[in-house]
N, C-alpha and C positions, 0 to 999 in steps of 0.2 A: 458430354452426352452425344451419342450417336445420332446422326441425322436420319429422320424417318422419311421414307419415300413411299410408304404403303398407306393409302387413304383409309383402310380399315383400322390399321394401327393408330393412325392419327386421330380419327373420329372416335375410336373407343377411348383413347387417352383424354380427349376433350370432354367426352361424356363423364369420365371419372372425375374430372375437375368440377363439372357441374354438380355431380353427386356430393362431392366434398363440400362445396359451397351450400348446397341444399341442407346437408347435415348441420353445418355451422348455423345456418338460419333457424332450423328447427330446434336445435338445442337452446338457442337464445330465447325462442318463443315459449317453450315449455319443456323443462328438464325432466318432468315426471314420466315422460314417454321415451326416455333415453334407450331402453332396451329395444324398443321397436325401431328407433332411428338407427341404432347400431346394425340391425339387420339390413336396412337399406344401404348403409355405408359399406358393409361387407360385400353384399351381392353386387352392388352398383360398381364398385371399384374392381371387383374380381373379373368382370367382363374384360376390361382392358388388360389386366394383368395376365390373364390366360391367353389372350390374343398375342400379346407381346412375347410370352413364353413360347407360343407355337412357332414363332419365327426362328427359333433355334432347336426345333424338334429333331430328335434322333432318327425318326423314320416317318413315312407317310401315315402310319397308324398312330404314332405319337402326335403328329400334327392334327389329324382328325379328332383325336381324343381331346386335345386342348380346346379345339373349336367347339366340340360338343359341350364341354364344361362351360364355355362362354355362353352358349345358347341357353343352357339351363339357368345360369346366373341371370341372363337377360329376362327370362320368364319370371324368375323370382323378383327381380327388381321391378318389373311391370306390376306384379302383384302388390308390392309394398306401396308403390306410387298410387295405384288405383285405390287401395285401402285408405291411404291418407287423404285422398280426394273425397271419397265417399263418406268418410267420417269428419269431413270439414277441417282436417288438420292443414291441408293445402287448399287454397281457393282455386278456381278454374284457371286463372292466369298463371298461378304458380305451378299447377299441374301440367 
């Protein structure tokens, strides 16, 4: 694996790891909400994936587009986390 020297790439990857671990925790807690948990997993890991992909962008426009997609996914991830907190799927500490 290539060494990462970009803090944004590294932090977004670390966030993806936390999202995967959160997903695994939620699935064990209550499988009946799996479709909601999948939304969190997809949006939360997509942030880092698009940032990583932006590092090999073909142009400045392509680079900006990948980062815009990451931002949209971040907003969606925030929505799911807030929803899980407000509906008491996640407690304050977990949130």
